[in-house]
N, C-alpha and C positions, 0 to 999 in steps of 0.2 A: 698811132696812139688811139685807144678806145675812148669814146666820149660818154660821160654820164651826166644826166641832169638830176639833181636832187631837189624835190619840192617838199620842204619841211619847214614849218613855222617855228619850231623850237630851235632858236639860234645856236644854243650850245650843242645840241645833237647834230644839227646841220654841219657845223664847223668840225665836229668830231668825225663825221662821215667824210667831209671834204679832205681833212688832213690825212686820214688813213688811206683813202683812195688815191689821193695825189701822190703819196709816198710809194704807192704800188704802180705808178705810171699812168694813171687815168687822167684825162682832161676833164675836170669837174666844174660844173656851173651850179650855182645855188639859186633857188627861188623860195621866197618866204611866204608866198600865198599862191592860190590856184591861178589867179589871173596873171601874175608875174610869170608863172611857169609857161602858160600859153603864149605870152608875149616873147619869152626867150625862144620858144620853139619856132618862131617865125624866121630866125636867123641861125639857129643852132639845132641841128637834128642829131640827137644823141644815139649811141649804140644801145643804150639802156637808160631807163628812167626809174628812180626810186621815188615813190609817191605816198605822201601822208594823206589820210582821208579827211581829218578835221583841221581845216585851214580857213583863214579869213578870205573874203571876197569871192571865192569859188571853191567848193569842197572838192575833195579828191575824186569822188564818183563822177561829178560833172566834168572834171579835167580828163579823167580816163575815157569817158564817153566821147569827148571832143577829139582826143588824141587818136582814138580808134576809128573815128569817122573821117579823119583827114587823109587824103591820099599820100601826103608826104610823111606822115608819122604813124600810119596804121600798122606798119610792120615793126615799130620800135617796141621791144619787150618792156613791160612795166612790172616792177616788183612793188606791191603795196607794202608799206611799212607803217603800221598803225597800231594804236592801242585799242582799237575797236576789235574785240575778239569774239563777238557773237557769231554763231554759225551763219545767220542771215547776212551779216556784213561780209563775211568771207565768201559765201556763195555768190553774193551780188558782185563783188569785185572780180571773182574768177569768171563769172558769166559775162561781165562787161569786157573781158579780154586780158585781164592781168595774167602774167606768166607765173607769178607766185604771190603768196600772201604771208607776211611775217607779222606776228604780234610783237611790237618793239620791246615790251616789258619782259618778254620771254627769251630774248636772244642777245648775244654779245655782238659787237661790231664785226668781229672775226667770222661769226656765223653768217652775217649778211654778206661779207666778202665771198664766202664759199658759195652762197646762193647766186651772187653776181657772176662768179666764175662759171658756175654750172649753166646758167642761162646763156652766157656769152660763149661757152665752150672753151674757156681759157683753162690752162693748167692750174691746179690748186697750189697755193704757196704754203 
């Protein structure tokens, strides 16, 4: 079973992601802020991480930098899912090592699932 960590401070959206991905057979963990995401990564190394950028305690850019600097998590693909859609933000996220960047307001959950499957190499549903 593939494992996914979702770092998203919008509880409604986080639960929507969790429900959809759990139904598809993923083992899903939720973090509601950046520091909680890093704490979860001490015991749970996911196959993929979905990361919001605007979160309390530690923003997504800081989380991404730390994830990519740690030997145990640097190979974990990270999909940024944010409402920050400026070219500078997208470029910064990709430069820091994100596998993909999604502007949440522009995509449905099914499209995020397609991106997850593309990154993980899983067949499309």
